[in-house]
C-alpha positions in Angstrom: 0.2 0.2 -0.2 2.6 2.4 0.4 3.9 2.3 -3.0 0.7 3.2 -4.3 0.3 6.4 -1.7 4.2 7.2 -2.4 2.8 7.2 -6.1 -0.6 8.7 -6.1 1.1 11.7 -3.4 3.3 12.5 -6.3 0.4 12.5 -9.2 -1.2 15.1 -6.9 1.6 17.2 -6.2 2.0 17.4 -10.1 -1.5 18.3 -10.5 -2.3 21.0 -8.6 -5.1 23.6 -10.0 -3.8 26.4 -11.4 -6.7 28.1 -13.1 -8.1 31.4 -12.3 -9.6 32.7 -10.3 -7.5 31.6 -7.4 -9.8 32.7 -5.2 -11.8 29.3 -6.4 -9.1 26.7 -6.4 -6.5 27.7 -3.8 -9.1 26.0 -1.3 -9.1 22.7 -3.4 -5.2 22.5 -3.1 -5.7 23.4 0.4 -7.6 20.4 1.1 -6.0 17.5 -1.5 -2.8 19.2 0.3 -4.0 18.1 4.1 -3.2 14.4 3.1 -5.3 12.2 4.5 -5.0 8.1 4.1 -5.9 7.9 0.4 -7.7 4.9 1.1 -10.0 4.9 -1.5 -7.6 6.3 -4.6 -5.3 3.3 -3.3 -8.3 0.8 -3.6 -8.5 2.3 -7.0 -5.3 1.5 -8.1 -4.8 -1.7 -6.2 -7.7 -2.9 -8.5 -6.3 -2.0 -11.5 -3.0 -3.2 -10.7 -4.4 -6.5 -10.3 -5.2 -6.6 -14.1 -2.8 -5.0 -15.7 0.3 -4.7 -13.1 1.2 -1.0 -13.8 -1.4 1.0 -12.5 0.0 4.5 -14.2 -3.2 4.6 -16.4 -5.6 4.5 -13.3 -4.1 7.7 -12.0 -6.6 10.3 -13.3 -9.4 7.8 -11.9 -7.8 7.6 -8.2 -7.8 11.3 -8.7 -11.8 11.6 -9.7 -12.2 9.4 -6.8 -10.1 11.6 -3.9 -11.4 14.8 -5.3 -14.9 13.6 -5.1 -14.1 12.0 -1.3 -12.7 15.3 -0.4 -15.7 17.6 -2.1 -18.2 15.6 0.3 -15.8 16.5 3.6 -15.4 19.9 2.4 -19.5 20.0 2.5 -19.6 17.7 5.5 -17.5 20.2 7.4 -19.8 23.0 6.9 -22.9 21.0 7.7 -21.5 19.8 11.0 -19.5 23.5 11.5 -16.5 21.6 12.1 -13.6 23.6 12.8 -10.8 21.1 12.0 -10.3 18.7 9.5 -6.9 16.3 9.7 -6.1 18.9 12.2 -6.1 21.9 10.1 -8.6 24.5 9.9 -11.3 23.4 7.9 -12.2 25.3 4.4 -15.1 27.3 5.4 -12.9 28.5 8.5 -9.9 29.1 6.4 -11.6 31.1 4.0 -15.7 31.3 4.0 -18.8 29.7 3.8 -19.3 30.7 0.5 -16.1 29.9 -0.9 -16.5 26.6 0.6 -19.7 25.8 -1.0 -18.1 27.2 -4.7 -15.0 24.8 -4.2 -16.9 22.3 -3.4 -18.8 22.3 -6.4 -15.9 23.0 -8.5 -14.6 19.4 -7.1 -17.6 17.5 -7.9 -17.1 19.2 -11.6 -13.3 18.4 -11.7 -14.0 14.8 -10.6 -15.8 14.2 -13.8 -13.2 15.9 -15.9 -11.0 13.6 -14.5 -13.0 10.4 -15.5 -13.6 11.9 -18.5 -10.0 10.8 -19.6 -11.7 7.5 -20.0 -14.2 8.5 -22.7 -12.1 6.6 -25.1 -12.4 2.9 -22.9 -15.2 0.7 -24.5 -16.7 0.4 -21.1 -16.9 4.1 -20.3 -20.6 4.3 -19.7 -20.3 1.5 -17.0 -17.5 3.5 -15.6 -19.1 7.2 -15.7 -22.6 5.3 -14.4 -20.7 3.8 -11.2 -19.6 7.1 -10.3 -22.7 9.0 -10.9 -24.7 6.2 -8.9 -22.0 6.4 -6.1 -22.1 10.2 -6.1 -26.1 10.4 -5.4 -25.9 7.4 -3.0 -23.4 9.1 -0.8 -25.8 12.1 -0.7 -28.5 10.0 0.0 -26.5 8.5 3.1 -25.5 11.6 4.4 -29.6 12.7 4.4 -30.4 9.6 6.2 -27.6 10.2 8.9 -29.0 14.0 9.4 -32.7 12.6 9.5 -31.4 10.1 12.5 -30.2 13.0 14.5 -33.6 13.9 15.0 -34.9 10.3 15.4 -34.9 7.4 18.2 -37.0 4.8 16.1 -33.7 3.9 13.8 -33.4 0.3 13.3 -30.6 -1.8 12.7 -31.5 -2.5 9.1 -32.1 1.3 8.9 -28.5 2.0 10.3 -26.9 -0.3 7.7 -28.3 1.0 4.6 -27.0 4.2 5.5 -23.5 3.5 6.6 -23.4 1.3 3.1 -24.6 4.5 1.2 -22.3 6.8 3.4 -19.3 5.1 3.7 -19.4 1.4 1.8 -20.4 2.6 -1.6 -17.4 4.5 -2.5 -15.1 2.2 -1.2 -17.0 -0.3 -3.6 -17.0 2.2 -6.4 -13.3 2.9 -6.2 -12.5 -1.0 -6.5 -15.1 -1.3 -9.4 -13.8 1.7 -11.4 -10.2 0.6 -11.3 -11.0 -3.0 -12.1 -12.8 -1.6 -15.2 -10.1 1.1 -16.2 -8.1 -2.3 -16.1 -10.0 -4.3 -18.3 -11.4 -6.4 -16.0 -14.8 -8.5 -17.0 -18.3 -7.2 -16.1 -18.6 -10.0 -13.4 -15.4 -9.5 -12.1 -15.7 -5.8 -11.5 -19.3 -6.4 -9.6 -17.7 -8.4 -7.8 -14.9 -6.2 -6.6 -17.8 -3.5 -5.9 -19.6 -6.2 -3.5 -16.5 -7.0 -1.8 -15.9 -3.1 -1.2 -19.1 -2.8 0.1 -19.0 -6.1 2.8 -15.4 -4.6 3.8 -16.6 -1.4 4.0 -19.3 -2.0 6.2 -16.7 -4.5 8.4 -14.9 -1.1 8.6 -17.4 0.9 9.6 -19.2 -1.4 12.5 -15.7 -1.4 13.8 -15.1 2.2 13.7 -18.4 2.5 15.8 -16.8 -0.3 18.5 -13.6 1.5 19.0 -15.2 5.0 19.2 -16.9 3.6 22.4 -14.7 0.8 23.3 -11.0 1.7 22.1 -8.4 3.8 23.6 -7.6 7.5 23.0 -4.2 6.7 21.7 -5.3 4.2 19.3 -8.2 6.2 17.8 -7.2 9.6 17.8 -10.4 11.1 19.4 -12.3 11.1 22.4 -13.6 8.1 23.6 -17.2 8.2 23.7 -18.0 10.8 21.3 -20.7 8.8 19.6 -22.5 8.4 22.8 -22.2 11.8 23.7 -23.6 13.1 20.4 -26.4 10.4 20.9 -25.4 8.9 17.1 -27.4 6.3 16.1 -24.7 3.6 15.9 -25.0 0.1 15.5 -24.0 -0.4 19.2 -26.6 1.8 20.3 -29.3 1.0 18.2 -28.9 -2.6 19.3 -28.7 -1.9 22.7 -32.1 0.6 22.4 -33.7 -2.6 20.7 -32.7 -4.9 23.6 -33.0 -2.7 26.5 -35.6 -3.6 29.3 -36.9 0.0 29.3 -35.8 1.5 26.2 -37.9 4.9 27.1 -35.9 5.1 30.3 -32.5 4.8 28.1 -33.6 7.5 25.7 -34.2 9.9 28.8 -31.3 9.3 30.6 -29.2 10.0 27.1 -31.2 13.2 26.4 -31.4 14.6 29.8 -27.7 13.8 31.4 -25.4 16.5 31.2 -22.3 14.8 32.8 -20.5 13.1 29.9 -18.1 10.8 31.8 -21.4 9.3 33.6 -23.2 9.4 30.3 -20.5 7.1 28.7 -20.0 4.5 31.4 -23.3 4.0 31.8 -24.4 3.2 28.0 -21.4 1.2 27.7 -22.4 -1.0 30.4 -25.8 -1.5 28.7 -23.9 -2.0 25.5 -22.1 -4.9 27.4 -25.0 -6.4 29.2 -27.4 -6.1 26.4 -25.2 -8.6 23.8 -25.3 -5.3 21.9 -21.1 -5.1 21.2 -21.3 -8.8 20.9 -24.2 -8.5 18.2 -21.5 -6.0 16.5 -18.6 -8.1 16.9 -20.1 -11.1 15.1 -22.0 -8.9 12.5 -18.5 -7.0 11.6 -16.6 -10.6 11.5 -19.6 -11.8 9.2 -19.2 -8.9 6.6 -15.0 -9.5 6.6 -15.9 -13.4 6.1 -18.3 -12.9 3.0 -15.7 -10.4 1.7 -12.9 -13.1 1.5 -15.9 -15.2 0.1 -16.1 -12.8 -2.6 -12.4 -12.2 -3.6 -12.2 -16.3 -4.1 -14.6 -15.5 -7.3 -12.5 -12.7 -8.5 -10.4 -13.9 -12.2 -7.1 -12.2 -10.6 -3.8 -13.9 -9.4 -3.3 -15.1 -5.9 -0.7 -13.1 -4.6 -3.6 -10.1 -5.8 -5.8 -12.2 -3.9 -3.7 -12.3 -0.7 -3.3 -8.5 -1.1 -6.9 -7.6 -1.0 -7.6 -10.2 2.0 -5.0 -9.1 3.9 -6.6 -5.5 3.3 -9.9 -6.6 4.2 -8.5 -7.9 7.4 -7.1 -4.6 8.1 -10.3 -3.2 7.2 -12.4 -5.1 9.8 -9.8 -4.4 12.4 -9.3 -0.7 11.5 -5.4 -1.3 11.6 -4.1 1.7 9.7 
């Protein structure tokens, strides 16, 4: 993965946005330079490499995915009124909200321009439709997440559909588009997409678990943040479904001001009701399903081993 990331970082460095007016494009360069994990473009490059060996041809596609992903982060930060992104000031804080909105819009358009470099490929319509559907799905997932903030009637199925749309589909699309650019069959491309979905669901459930039961040093943020915010994670949804007095728990979470008391009590209930065990089992189930999908791919065993290790790292959040 390190080689893929280094190569992609070099590509970004050589393709900064230089167009005028700089007031529109400078914020784009700023957020892209914050250097996240680059996980999604790495997935795209890795899927392409599984069929072609060399992944240089896939760089514009990886750029499209990364620009789109950062566009969603830019607008998410506005909606969340977030002051920091990756330890630095968010775009709307560094510049202003109107600039952040417009630069985000430009990023969405730019992502399509990057993808347009594959218009000569016979499967370009598949690449484009995959990206467009994914973009719409991410917006649907974000709206569901916003709706959940105001509701205590979220079911486990509701939550899983939300994280599928908000998180997993972009991972699946990154793999599928990389495979399509690399010349994979339609069946293999679809299998890669489903692999990304299953591994992505395992990743997000593990992320939820670590938010409540991990360590600050490992997670890099305050433990129990989801509980403090009454975020409808799988853990909380399951706890509410299994609690002896559901309404009493809801009242406690809404009225308790002391964060430590709130976190400790809800964590106790997550364990006592079996919600934590349910989350562990569901995460592992999605991980196993992702491995079963790998077996169906027509790629070298060495490449299957790479994606198998990747799925494990996602299910354990080991990066």
